[in-house]
SERO-4910 file (N, C-alpha, C, O; in steps of 0.05 Angstrom, whole numbers):
BEGIN
 pado doro    nc1    nc2    nc3   cac1   cac2   cac3    cc1    cc2    cc3    oc1    oc2    oc3
  Gln    A     16    -24      0      0      0      0     17     25      0      6     47     -4
  Ser    A     43     23      4     60     47      5     61     61    -22     66     85    -23
  Gly    A     56     46    -44     57     58    -70     37     80    -74     44    101    -85
  Tyr    A     12     75    -66     -8     95    -71     -4    119    -53    -10    142    -61
  Leu    A      7    115    -29     12    138    -11     34    156    -22     33    180    -18
  Gly    A     52    144    -36     74    160    -47     66    179    -69     81    197    -75
  Thr    A     43    175    -81     34    192   -103     17    215    -93      8    231   -109
  Met    A     11    217    -67     -7    238    -57      8    257    -39     28    251    -26
  Asp    A     -4    282    -37      4    300    -16     -5    287     10    -26    275     12
  Arg    A     11    291     31      4    279     57      4    301     78     25    313     83
  Leu    A    -19    307     91    -21    328    110    -26    316    138    -36    294    140
  Ser    A    -18    331    158    -21    321    186    -29    344    204    -24    367    199
  Ala    A    -41    336    227    -49    356    247    -54    342    273    -69    322    274
  Pro    A    -43    352    295    -48    340    322    -74    351    334    -81    374    327
  Pro    A    -87    336    351   -111    348    365   -102    371    383    -80    372    394
  Glu    A   -120    391    385   -115    415    402   -114    407    431   -127    388    440
  Lys    A    -99    422    447    -97    418    475   -119    434    490   -113    453    504
  Leu    A   -143    425    486   -167    437    498   -184    416    511   -182    392    504
  Pro    A   -200    423    531   -218    402    543   -236    390    521   -243    404    502
  Pro    A   -245    365    524   -262    353    505   -288    369    501   -299    380    520
  Leu    A   -297    370    476   -322    384    469   -345    370    483   -348    345    482
  Thr    A   -362    386    497   -385    374    511   -409    370    493   -416    388    477
  Leu    A   -421    347    494   -444    340    477   -469    338    494   -469    329    517
  Thr    A   -491    348    483   -517    346    496   -536    327    481   -538    329    457
  Val    A   -548    309    496   -566    290    483   -593    303    478   -606    313    497
  Leu    A   -601    305    453   -627    316    445   -650    296    446   -672    302    455
  Arg    A   -644    272    437   -664    251    437   -651    224    429   -628    224    421
  Glu    A   -666    203    432   -658    177    420   -671    174    393   -692    185    388
  Leu    A   -658    159    375   -667    155    348   -686    131    347   -681    111    334
  Asp    A   -709    135    361   -729    114    361   -747    117    337   -751    139    327
  Leu    A   -759     94    328   -775     93    303   -803     83    310   -807     70    330
  Asp    A   -822     90    292   -849     81    296   -852     51    291   -872     38    299
  His    A   -833     39    277   -832     10    273   -804      1    265   -789     17    254
  Gly    A   -797    -24    271   -771    -35    264   -770    -40    234   -791    -40    220
  Ser    A   -746    -46    224   -743    -50    195   -749    -78    186   -748    -84    162
  Gly    A   -755    -96    205   -762   -124    197   -767   -140    222   -765   -130    245
  Ala    A   -774   -165    218   -779   -184    240   -755   -186    258   -733   -190    249
  Gly    A   -760   -183    284   -739   -185    304   -722   -160    307   -703   -160    323
  Arg    A   -728   -139    292   -712   -114    294   -726    -95    312   -750    -90    310
  Lys    A   -711    -84    331   -722    -64    349   -729    -38    335   -717    -32    314
  Ala    A   -748    -23    346   -758      1    333   -739     25    339   -748     44    352
  His    A   -715     23    330   -696     46    333   -673     41    314   -669     19    303
  Leu    A   -658     62    309   -632     60    295   -610     56    316   -608     72    335
  Ser    A   -595     35    313   -574     30    333   -546     33    322   -527     35    337
  Ala    A   -544     36    296   -517     39    283   -518     63    265   -510     61    241
  Ala    A   -526     86    276   -528    110    260   -500    118    249   -480    117    263
  Ser    A   -499    124    223   -474    129    210   -472    155    195   -450    162    186
  Gly    A   -494    168    190   -493    194    176   -518    210    182   -539    199    187
  Ile    A   -515    237    181   -537    255    187   -537    279    170   -515    289    162
  Ala    A   -561    289    163   -563    314    148   -588    328    159   -607    315    168
  Arg    A   -589    355    157   -612    370    167   -620    390    145   -603    403    133
  Arg    A   -646    393    141   -656    416    125   -682    425    138   -701    410    140
  Gly    A   -682    450    147   -705    460    161   -710    445    187   -692    441    203
  Asp    A   -735    436    191   -742    421    215   -736    392    213   -738    377    232
  Phe    A   -728    383    189   -724    354    184   -695    346    189   -676    359    180
  Val    A   -692    324    204   -666    312    208   -667    284    196   -685    268    201
  Tyr    A   -648    278    179   -646    253    164   -622    237    174   -600    248    177
  Val    A   -626    211    179   -605    194    190   -604    168    176   -625    156    171
  Ile    A   -580    158    168   -577    131    158   -563    114    179   -548    124    196
  Gly    A   -568     88    177   -553     68    194   -538     49    175   -549     42    154
  Asp    A   -514     41    184   -499     24    166   -509     -4    163   -500    -19    146
  Asp    A   -529    -12    180   -541    -38    178   -570    -37    170   -586    -55    175
  Glu    A   -578    -15    156   -605    -11    147   -605     -5    117   -585      4    106
  Leu    A   -628     -9    104   -631     -2     76   -651     22     73   -661     28     52
  Gly    A   -656     35     96   -675     57     96   -663     82    108   -640     82    118
  Leu    A   -678    104    106   -671    130    116   -689    138    139   -713    137    136
  Gly    A   -677    144    162   -693    153    185   -700    182    182   -683    199    176
  Val    A   -726    188    185   -736    216    182   -747    225    209   -765    213    221
  Phe    A   -735    247    220   -743    257    246   -749    287    243   -740    300    224
  Arg    A   -763    298    263   -769    327    264   -757    338    290   -761    327    311
  Leu    A   -742    360    287   -731    373    311   -753    383    330   -749    384    354
  Ser    A   -776    391    319   -797    403    335   -816    381    346   -834    388    362
  Asp    A   -811    356    340   -830    335    347   -814    312    360   -798    299    346
  Pro    A   -819    306    386   -804    284    399   -815    256    392   -804    236    402
  Ser    A   -836    255    376   -847    229    369   -827    212    354   -808    222    342
  Pro    A   -831    185    354   -813    168    339   -812    175    310   -832    184    298
  Gly    A   -789    171    298   -785    177    270   -796    154    252   -805    134    263
  Thr    A   -794    158    226   -802    137    207   -778    128    191   -759    143    188
  Leu    A   -779    104    181   -757     93    165   -767     89    137   -785     73    132
  Arg    A   -756    105    118   -765    104     90   -745     88     74   -721     93     75
  Pro    A   -753     69     57   -735     53     41   -720     70     21   -731     88      8
  Val    A   -694     65     18   -677     79     -2   -663     60    -21   -655     68    -43
  Leu    A   -658     35    -12   -644     16    -29   -661    -10    -31   -674    -17    -12
  Ala    A   -660    -23    -54   -675    -47    -58   -663    -70    -42   -639    -70    -37
  Gly    A   -680    -90    -35   -670   -114    -22   -680   -117      6   -695   -100     16
  Glu    A   -672   -140     19   -679   -145     47   -654   -155     61   -636   -167     48
  Leu    A   -653   -150     87   -630   -159    103   -640   -179    124   -662   -177    134
  Ser    A   -622   -198    130   -629   -218    150   -630   -206    177   -617   -186    183
  Ala    A   -647   -218    195   -648   -209    223   -625   -220    239   -619   -210    261
  Asp    A   -612   -241    229   -589   -252    243   -565   -233    242   -558   -224    220
  Pro    A   -554   -225    264   -533   -205    264   -509   -211    247   -499   -193    233
  Asp    A   -499   -236    247   -476   -243    231   -482   -242    201   -467   -232    185
  Glu    A   -505   -253    194   -513   -252    165   -518   -223    157   -512   -216    134
  Arg    A   -530   -208    174   -536   -180    167   -511   -164    162   -510   -147    144
  Lys    A   -490   -169    178   -465   -155    174   -453   -162    147   -441   -144    134
  Glu    A   -456   -186    137   -446   -194    111   -462   -182     88   -452   -175     68
  Glu    A   -489   -180     92   -507   -172     71   -510   -142     69   -518   -132     47
  Lys    A   -505   -127     89   -512    -99     90   -499    -82     68   -477    -88     59
  Ala    A   -514    -61     60   -503    -42     40   -483    -23     52   -469     -9     38
  Asp    A   -481    -22     79   -462     -5     93   -464     24     85   -444     37     78
  Leu    A   -488     35     86   -492     64     81   -477     79    103   -484     78    127
  Glu    A   -457     95     95   -440    109    114   -441    139    111   -437    153    130
  Ala    A   -445    149     87   -443    177     81   -470    188     74   -483    178     56
  Leu    A   -478    210     87   -503    224     81   -497    254     80   -486    264    100
  Thr    A   -504    267     58   -497    295     56   -518    309     38   -533    296     24
  Leu    A   -518    336     39   -536    352     23   -522    360     -3   -498    367     -3
  Leu    A   -536    358    -25   -526    367    -51   -539    394    -58   -562    399    -50
  Pro    A   -525    411    -72   -536    437    -80   -558    434   -101   -561    412   -112
  Pro    A   -573    455   -107   -594    454   -128   -583    444   -155   -560    449   -162
  Ser    A   -599    429   -169   -592    419   -196   -618    418   -212   -639    424   -202
  Ala    A   -615    411   -238   -638    411   -256   -661    394   -245   -656    370   -238
  Gly    A   -685    405   -242   -707    391   -232   -708    389   -202   -728    379   -190
  Arg    A   -687    398   -188   -686    397   -158   -676    424   -148   -653    427   -140
  Pro    A   -694    444   -149   -685    471   -142   -678    475   -113   -665    495   -106
  Tyr    A   -686    457    -95   -679    459    -67   -658    438    -58   -655    432    -35
  Gly    A   -644    427    -78   -623    408    -71   -634    380    -66   -657    374    -70
  Ser    A   -615    363    -57   -621    334    -54   -606    323    -30   -586    335    -21
  Leu    A   -614    300    -21   -599    283     -3   -583    263    -19   -593    251    -37
  Leu    A   -558    259    -11   -541    239    -24   -532    220     -2   -521    228     18
  Gly    A   -536    194     -7   -527    173     11   -509    153     -4   -515    146    -27
  Leu    A   -487    145      8   -467    128     -5   -460    104     12   -457    106     37
  Gly    A   -458     81      0   -446     58     12   -416     61     15   -404     77      1
  Ser    A   -404     46     33   -375     49     39   -356     39     17   -334     48     15
  Gly    A   -366     20      0   -348      8    -19   -328    -12     -8   -310    -21    -22
  Ser    A   -331    -20     18   -312    -38     30   -315    -66     21   -296    -82     24
  Thr    A   -338    -74      9   -341    -99     -5   -359    -93    -30   -371    -72    -31
  Pro    A   -360   -112    -50   -376   -106    -73   -406   -102    -67   -420    -88    -82
  Arg    A   -416   -113    -45   -444   -108    -37   -449    -79    -29   -472    -71    -28
  Arg    A   -428    -65    -25   -430    -38    -13   -424    -16    -33   -414      6    -26
  Asp    A   -428    -22    -59   -423     -3    -80   -449     10    -91   -452     13   -115
  Arg    A   -467     17    -72   -493     29    -80   -497     55    -66   -486     60    -44
  Gly    A   -513     72    -78   -520     98    -65   -548    106    -73   -561     92    -89
  Phe    A   -557    129    -63   -583    139    -70   -583    170    -70   -566    182    -56
  Val    A   -601    182    -85   -606    210    -86   -636    214    -82   -652    200    -93
  Trp    A   -643    234    -65   -671    239    -59   -675    270    -59   -662    284    -43
  Gly    A   -693    280    -76   -698    308    -78   -712    319    -53   -726    305    -39
  Leu    A   -707    345    -48   -718    359    -24   -737    382    -33   -733    394    -54
  Gly    A   -757    387    -16   -775    409    -21   -765    435     -7   -745    434      7
  Ala    A   -780    457    -11   -773    482      1   -772    481     31   -756    496     44
  Asp    A   -789    464     44   -789    462     73   -770    442     83   -768    437    108
  Gly    A   -755    429     66   -735    408     74   -746    380     73   -731    361     79
  Ser    A   -772    377     66   -783    350     65   -774    335     40   -765    347     21
  Leu    A   -778    309     40   -771    292     17   -792    295     -5   -816    297      1
  Val    A   -782    296    -30   -800    299    -53   -798    275    -71   -776    267    -79
  Gly    A   -821    263    -77   -821    240    -95   -808    215    -81   -812    211    -58
  Glu    A   -794    200    -97   -781    175    -88   -751    177    -92   -742    192   -109
  Pro    A   -736    161    -78   -707    161    -81   -698    148   -107   -712    130   -118
  Thr    A   -676    156   -118   -663    143   -141   -639    128   -132   -620    140   -121
  Glu    A   -639    101   -136   -615     85   -129   -596     85   -152   -604     86   -176
  Phe    A   -570     85   -147   -550     84   -168   -526     66   -161   -522     60   -137
  Asp    A   -511     59   -181   -488     41   -178   -462     57   -176   -456     73   -193
  Leu    A   -447     52   -155   -422     65   -151   -398     49   -160   -375     58   -158
  Ser    A   -402     24   -169   -379      7   -174   -359     18   -195   -335     13   -190
  Pro    A   -367     31   -216   -347     42   -234   -329     63   -221   -304     62   -224
  Leu    A   -340     81   -205   -324    101   -191   -307     87   -169   -283     94   -167
  Tyr    A   -319     69   -154   -304     57   -132   -281     39   -143   -260     37   -130
  Ala    A   -285     28   -167   -263     12   -179   -240     31   -185   -216     23   -182
  Arg    A   -246     55   -194   -224     75   -199   -210     82   -173   -186     84   -172
  Leu    A   -226     86   -152   -214     94   -127   -196     72   -115   -176     77   -103
  Arg    A   -205     47   -119   -189     25   -108   -162     22   -122   -144      8   -112
  Glu    A   -158     34   -145   -132     34   -158   -111     49   -141    -87     43   -142
  Thr    A   -120     68   -126   -101     83   -108   -106     79    -79    -89     84    -62
  Val    A   -131     69    -72   -137     63    -44   -148     35    -43   -172     30    -45
  Pro    A   -130     15    -41   -137    -14    -44   -159    -23    -26   -176    -39    -34
  Glu    A   -160    -15      0   -180    -24     19   -200     -1     24   -201     10     46
  Leu    A   -215      5      3   -232     28      4   -253     26     26   -264      5     31
  Asn    A   -258     49     39   -278     50     60   -288     79     62   -279     95     79
  Val    A   -307     87     45   -317    114     44   -337    119     67   -357    105     70
  Glu    A   -330    138     84   -346    144    108   -360    170    107   -379    175    123
  Gly    A   -352    188     90   -364    215     89   -362    227     61   -347    218     45
  Ala    A   -379    247     56   -379    261     31   -388    290     35   -404    295     53
  Ser    A   -377    308     20   -384    336     22   -381    350     -6   -361    346    -19
  Ala    A   -402    365    -13   -401    380    -38   -389    408    -32   -400    423    -16
  Leu    A   -366    414    -44   -353    439    -41   -347    450    -69   -331    439    -84
  Gly    A   -359    473    -76   -355    484   -102   -363    465   -124   -386    455   -124
  Asp    A   -345    460   -142   -350    443   -165   -343    414   -161   -344    398   -179
  His    A   -336    407   -136   -327    380   -131   -342    367   -107   -352    381    -90
  Leu    A   -342    341   -108   -352    325    -86   -328    312    -73   -313    297    -86
  Trp    A   -324    317    -47   -302    305    -32   -312    279    -20   -333    279     -6
  Leu    A   -297    258    -24   -303    232    -12   -281    225      9   -258    227      3
  Phe    A   -290    218     33   -272    213     55   -268    184     61   -287    170     69
  His    A   -244    174     55   -237    146     60   -226    143     88   -208    157     96
  Arg    A   -237    124    103   -228    118    130   -204     99    130   -207     76    120
  Gly    A   -182    107    140   -158     91    140   -156     72    163   -135     70    175
  Asn    A   -178     57    169   -176     38    191   -165     11    182   -177    -10    185
  Thr    A   -141     13    169   -126    -11    161    -99     -9    174    -95      7    192
  Glu    A    -81    -27    167    -55    -28    181    -40     -2    180    -27      6    199
  Asp    A    -41     13    157    -26     38    155    -40     61    169    -28     81    176
  Gly    A    -67     59    172    -82     80    186    -83    107    172    -87    127    185
  Val    A    -79    108    145    -78    133    131   -105    139    119   -117    123    105
  Asn    A   -115    164    124   -140    173    113   -135    186     86   -113    197     81
  Val    A   -155    186     69   -153    197     42   -178    213     35   -200    204     41
  Ile    A   -175    236     23   -197    251     11   -193    250    -19   -172    258    -29
  Ala    A   -214    241    -33   -213    241    -62   -234    261    -72   -256    261    -62
  Glu    A   -227    276    -92   -245    296   -103   -254    287   -131   -238    280   -148
  Val    A   -281    288   -136   -292    282   -162   -309    305   -171   -318    321   -155
  Ala    A   -312    308   -198   -328    330   -208   -357    327   -200   -370    306   -206
  Leu    A   -369    347   -187   -396    345   -176   -416    342   -198   -434    325   -196
  Glu    A   -415    358   -218   -435    357   -240   -435    330   -253   -456    319   -259
  Glu    A   -411    319   -258   -409    293   -270   -421    271   -252   -434    253   -261
  Phe    A   -415    273   -226   -425    254   -207   -456    254   -206   -469    234   -208
  Val    A   -467    278   -202   -496    281   -200   -510    272   -226   -531    259   -225
  Gly    A   -499    279   -249   -510    271   -274   -511    240   -277   -531    229   -286
  Gly    A   -489    227   -270   -488    198   -271   -508    185   -252   -522    166   -260
  Ala    A   -510    196   -228   -528    184   -208   -557    188   -216   -573    169   -212
  Thr    A   -565    211   -226   -593    217   -231   -602    209   -259   -626    203   -263
  Arg    A   -584    209   -279   -593    204   -307   -586    176   -316   -602    163   -329
  Arg    A   -562    167   -309   -554    140   -319   -556    118   -298   -556     95   -304
  Gly    A   -559    126   -272   -561    106   -251   -534     93   -246   -533     71   -234
  Glu    A   -512    106   -255   -485     94   -251   -465    117   -251   -467    135   -268
  Val    A   -447    117   -232   -427    138   -230   -400    128   -238   -390    109   -228
  Ala    A   -388    142   -258   -361    135   -268   -348    161   -275   -349    170   -298
  Cys    A   -334    174   -255   -321    200   -260   -294    197   -271   -278    179   -263
  Ala    A   -288    214   -291   -262    211   -305   -239    222   -289   -218    209   -287
  Gly    A   -242    245   -276   -219    257   -262   -221    254   -232   -242    258   -220
  Leu    A   -199    247   -220   -197    243   -191   -172    258   -180   -151    256   -192
  Arg    A   -176    272   -158   -153    283   -144   -154    273   -115   -175    273   -103
  Ser    A   -131    265   -105   -131    253    -78   -108    264    -61    -87    272    -72
  Arg    A   -112    264    -35    -91    271    -16    -95    255      9   -118    248     16
  Ala    A    -74    250     24    -74    233     48    -72    250     73    -60    272     72
  Tyr    A    -83    239     95    -82    254    120    -74    236    143    -82    213    145
  Asp    A    -56    247    160    -49    235    185    -60    253    207    -51    276    211
  Leu    A    -81    243    222    -95    260    242    -84    255    270    -96    264    289
  Gly    A    -63    240    273    -52    234    299    -67    211    312    -79    195    298
  Thr    A    -65    209    339    -76    186    353    -91    194    378    -87    217    388
  Leu    A   -108    176    388   -118    177    415   -111    151    428   -117    129    418
  Asp    A    -98    152    452    -89    128    466    -71    111    448    -71     87    450
  Gly    A    -56    124    430    -37    109    413    -50     96    389    -36     82    374
  Val    A    -76    100    385    -90     88    362    -96    110    342   -106    131    349
  Pro    A    -90    105    316    -94    125    295   -123    135    293   -142    119    295
  Leu    A   -126    161    290   -153    172    285   -160    170    256   -143    176    239
  Thr    A   -184    160    250   -192    155    222   -219    168    217   -237    167    234
  Phe    A   -222    179    193   -247    193    185   -272    176    191   -272    152    186
  Ser    A   -293    189    202   -318    175    206   -341    190    192   -362    177    187
  Asp    A   -339    215    185   -359    229    170   -349    257    162   -327    265    171
  Ala    A   -365    271    146   -358    298    138   -383    313    129   -403    300    122
  Thr    A   -383    339    131   -405    356    122   -394    383    114   -376    394    127
  Pro    A   -405    395     93   -396    422     85   -407    443    104   -430    440    114
  Leu    A   -391    463    109   -400    486    126   -404    509    107   -384    524    101
  Ala    A   -429    513     98   -434    532     76   -417    523     52   -417    499     46
  Asp    A   -403    541     39   -387    533     16   -359    525     25   -344    513      9
  Ala    A   -351    532     49   -324    525     59   -323    535     88   -336    554     95
  Pro    A   -308    522    105   -293    497    100   -311    473    103   -336    475    103
  Val    A   -298    449    105   -313    424    110   -307    415    139   -285    418    149
  Val    A   -328    406    152   -326    395    179   -324    364    177   -338    352    161
  Phe    A   -306    352    193   -304    323    193   -303    313    221   -296    327    240
  Thr    A   -309    287    225   -305    273    250   -286    249    245   -284    239    222
  Ala    A   -273    241    266   -255    218    264   -254    204    291   -258    216    312
  Ser    A   -249    178    290   -248    162    315   -226    141    313   -218    133    291
  Pro    A   -214    133    336   -196    111    336   -211     84    340   -228     82    357
  Glu    A   -205     64    324   -218     39    327   -197     16    327   -191      5    306
  Pro    A   -186     10    350   -166    -12    351   -178    -38    343   -200    -46    352
  Gly    A   -164    -53    326   -173    -79    318   -196    -79    298   -207   -101    292
  Ser    A   -204    -56    287   -226    -55    268   -216    -57    240   -192    -54    235
  Gly    A   -234    -63    222   -227    -65    194   -250    -57    176   -272    -56    186
  Pro    A   -245    -51    150   -267    -41    133   -288    -62    128   -310    -55    118
  Gly    A   -283    -87    134   -303   -108    130   -326   -108    150   -346   -121    147
  Gly    A   -322    -92    172   -345    -89    190   -339    -97    219   -357    -96    236
  Ala    A   -314   -105    226   -308   -112    254   -310    -87    271   -301    -66    264
  Asp    A   -321    -90    295   -325    -68    313   -301    -66    332   -290    -86    341
  Gly    A   -294    -41    339   -272    -37    357   -281    -24    383   -304    -17    386
  Glu    A   -262    -22    401   -267    -10    427   -273     20    424   -259     33    408
  Ile    A   -292     31    440   -298     59    439   -278     75    455   -275     71    479
  Arg    A   -264     94    442   -244    110    455   -248    140    450   -229    155    453
  Gly    A   -272    148    442   -277    176    437   -274    183    408   -271    165    391
  Ser    A   -276    209    402   -275    219    375   -264    247    375   -259    259    396
  Val    A   -259    257    351   -251    285    347   -269    297    325   -280    283    309
  Val    A   -271    324    326   -284    339    305   -264    360    295   -250    372    311
  Gly    A   -263    364    269   -244    383    258   -255    397    234   -277    392    225
  Met    A   -239    416    223   -246    430    199   -223    430    179   -200    431    187
  Ile    A   -230    428    154   -210    429    132   -217    451    113   -240    453    104
  Asp    A   -198    469    107   -203    491     89   -203    482     60   -197    459     54
  Thr    A   -209    501     42   -212    494     14   -185    485      1   -185    472    -19
  Asp    A   -163    492     14   -137    484      5   -129    456     15   -108    445      9
  Gly    A   -147    444     32   -142    418     42   -127    416     68   -120    395     78
  His    A   -122    440     81   -107    440    107   -126    438    131   -148    451    130
  Val    A   -118    423    151   -134    421    175   -133    446    191   -111    455    199
  Ala    A   -157    458    197   -158    484    211   -162    480    241   -151    495    257
  Arg    A   -179    461    249   -183    455    277   -185    424    280   -193    410    262
  Leu    A   -178    415    304   -180    386    310   -184    384    340   -165    387    356
  Arg    A   -209    380    348   -218    381    376   -228    354    386   -245    342    372
  Thr    A   -219    345    409   -230    320    420   -258    324    430   -267    347    436
  Ile    A   -273    302    431   -301    301    439   -303    284    464   -287    266    468
  Asp    A   -323    290    481   -329    273    504   -325    244    497   -338    233    479
  Arg    A   -308    230    512   -299    203    504   -320    181    508   -315    158    501
  Arg    A   -343    188    519   -364    168    521   -376    161    493   -388    140    490
  Trp    A   -372    178    474   -386    175    449   -367    169    426   -346    180    424
  Lys    A   -376    150    409   -362    144    384   -378    157    361   -398    145    352
  Val    A   -371    181    353   -386    196    334   -382    185    306   -360    180    297
  Glu    A   -404    179    292   -404    168    266   -416    186    244   -413    181    220
  Gly    A   -430    207    253   -443    225    234   -444    253    244   -447    257    268
  Val    A   -441    273    226   -440    301    235   -455    318    214   -451    314    190
  Tyr    A   -470    337    224   -481    359    208   -474    385    222   -474    385    247
  Ala    A   -467    406    207   -458    431    220   -469    455    204   -472    454    180
  Ser    A   -474    476    219   -481    502    208   -466    523    224   -457    519    247
  Val    A   -462    547    212   -446    568    225   -462    594    226   -476    601    207
  Asp    A   -459    609    248   -471    635    251   -453    651    270   -447    643    292
  Ala    A   -445    675    260   -428    693    276   -403    679    286   -395    682    309
  Arg    A   -391    662    269   -366    648    273   -367    628    296   -347    621    308
  Val    A   -391    618    301   -395    595    320   -409    573    304   -429    578    291
  Val    A   -398    549    306   -409    526    292   -427    511    310   -420    504    333
  Asp    A   -452    505    300   -471    488    314   -470    460    301   -471    457    277
  Phe    A   -467    440    318   -464    412    309   -489    396    316   -501    400    337
  Leu    A   -496    377    299   -512    354    305   -495    330    300   -483    327    279
  Phe    A   -495    312    320   -479    287    317   -497    263    321   -517    264    335
  Val    A   -491    241    308   -502    215    314   -480    195    320   -457    198    310
  Cys    A   -486    175    336   -466    156    345   -474    127    340   -497    121    338
  Asp    A   -454    111    338   -457     82    337   -442     71    362   -418     70    362
  Gln    A   -457     62    382   -444     53    407   -440     22    406   -434     10    427
  Asp    A   -443     10    382   -436    -19    379   -454    -37    396   -444    -57    406
  Asp    A   -479    -29    400   -498    -46    415   -525    -45    401   -539    -24    402
  Pro    A   -533    -66    387   -558    -66    372   -583    -62    389   -604    -55    378
  Asp    A   -581    -67    415   -604    -64    433   -608    -36    443   -627    -30    458
  Val    A   -589    -18    437   -590      9    447   -594     29    424   -579     28    404
  Ala    A   -613     46    426   -618     67    405   -595     86    404   -584     95    424
  Ser    A   -587     93    380   -567    114    376   -578    141    386   -602    146    382
  Pro    A   -561    158    397   -571    184    406   -567    205    384   -549    202    367
  Leu    A   -583    226    385   -578    250    370   -567    271    390   -580    276    410
  Leu    A   -544    282    384   -530    300    403   -524    326    390   -524    329    365
  Ser    A   -520    347    406   -513    373    396   -489    384    411   -482    375    433
  Ala    A   -476    404    399   -453    417    411   -448    443    395   -459    447    374
  Ala    A   -431    460    406   -423    484    392   -393    489    396   -382    481    416
  Met    A   -380    502    376   -352    507    377   -345    532    360   -355    534    337
  Pro    A   -329    551    370   -321    573    353   -305    563    329   -291    543    330
  Thr    A   -306    578    307   -290    571    283   -260    574    288   -244    561    275
  Glu    A   -253    591    307   -225    595    314   -221    588    344   -239    592    360
  Ser    A   -198    577    351   -193    567    378   -184    587    398   -182    581    421
  Gln    A   -177    612    389   -164    631    406   -177    636    433   -164    634    453
  Phe    A   -203    641    432   -217    649    457   -221    624    476   -220    627    500
  Glu    A   -224    601    464   -225    577    481   -198    572    494   -197    564    518
  Glu    A   -176    576    480   -150    573    491   -145    592    514   -133    585    535
  Glu    A   -154    617    510   -151    637    532   -167    629    556   -158    631    579
  Glu    A   -192    619    552   -209    611    574   -197    587    589   -197    586    614
  Ala    A   -186    568    574   -173    545    586   -149    552    602   -143    541    624
  Ala    A   -133    572    592   -109    581    606   -117    594    632   -104    590    653
  Gln    A   -138    611    632   -147    624    656   -157    604    677   -153    608    701
  Ala    A   -171    584    668   -181    563    686   -159    547    699   -162    538    721
  Gly    A   -137    544    684   -115    528    695    -95    544    712    -78    532    725
  Ser    A    -98    571    712    -79    588    727    -87    591    756    -73    604    771
***
């Protein structure tokens, strides 16, 4: 694997020396019904989140549906199908069969979709996981029509030429490109961001049902460690047009095939349009953050997070937090508290 790393720019950034970001639990991701026989009525392996208006959308890596919730309504959410097929209720069989939906993000307006769309992507870590979906949104943020499923295998085959053990965990539309975030939870622990042309990607997904982008740009990231274990991308979301917010977690003993690792906390960070890490902040170590949505107002970022606590009997939580775009004032406050 050293060959593909040698062809990329490689950037690094250590976590900031600040207290862990405090998270507030807003609700559990309970559902009005389970996804099948023997399945509990909640999302337990939440892996991606997006928000538009009052609507919060969540995917789980062991589901073929999209969880739909309302911020103003504490009632259970609904699970809307997005990919064809059925999954076994047996945990081991389900892990082998799952589409591994890991990335959920908002797309900008396009032809026929003036209020943008939701984009969901499988991880590509096995051939079963080379599928995605696009679903148009209305002016109020609600889903419009039905989802369009598409095939990612041509694009993912291209990516595997430079990232052999592909594991796409996040996606963000920035300008004319879609950034895809590969989680480096393999032996080398190196994360990769690949950029593809956004218009070409959306056109393939919505018109041809198959994505095969011609041009790719990639760069590698070393995000440091927590407890000596490499931090690896777990999700990403655009913050307006720039920068992009990402999350990362250490997972000792984990692999892209689906093995679960010990929970050791997470970090949240920002990457500017030039690809440089602007902030890298640890999060309350009780949570393994797998999905993030962010918005900014007056240079303060508001976050929504979802977690996968590796327990199918426990509902994933929806959490919130806030962080300044710059660390200066937090550092001053921490210094005063320590003096």
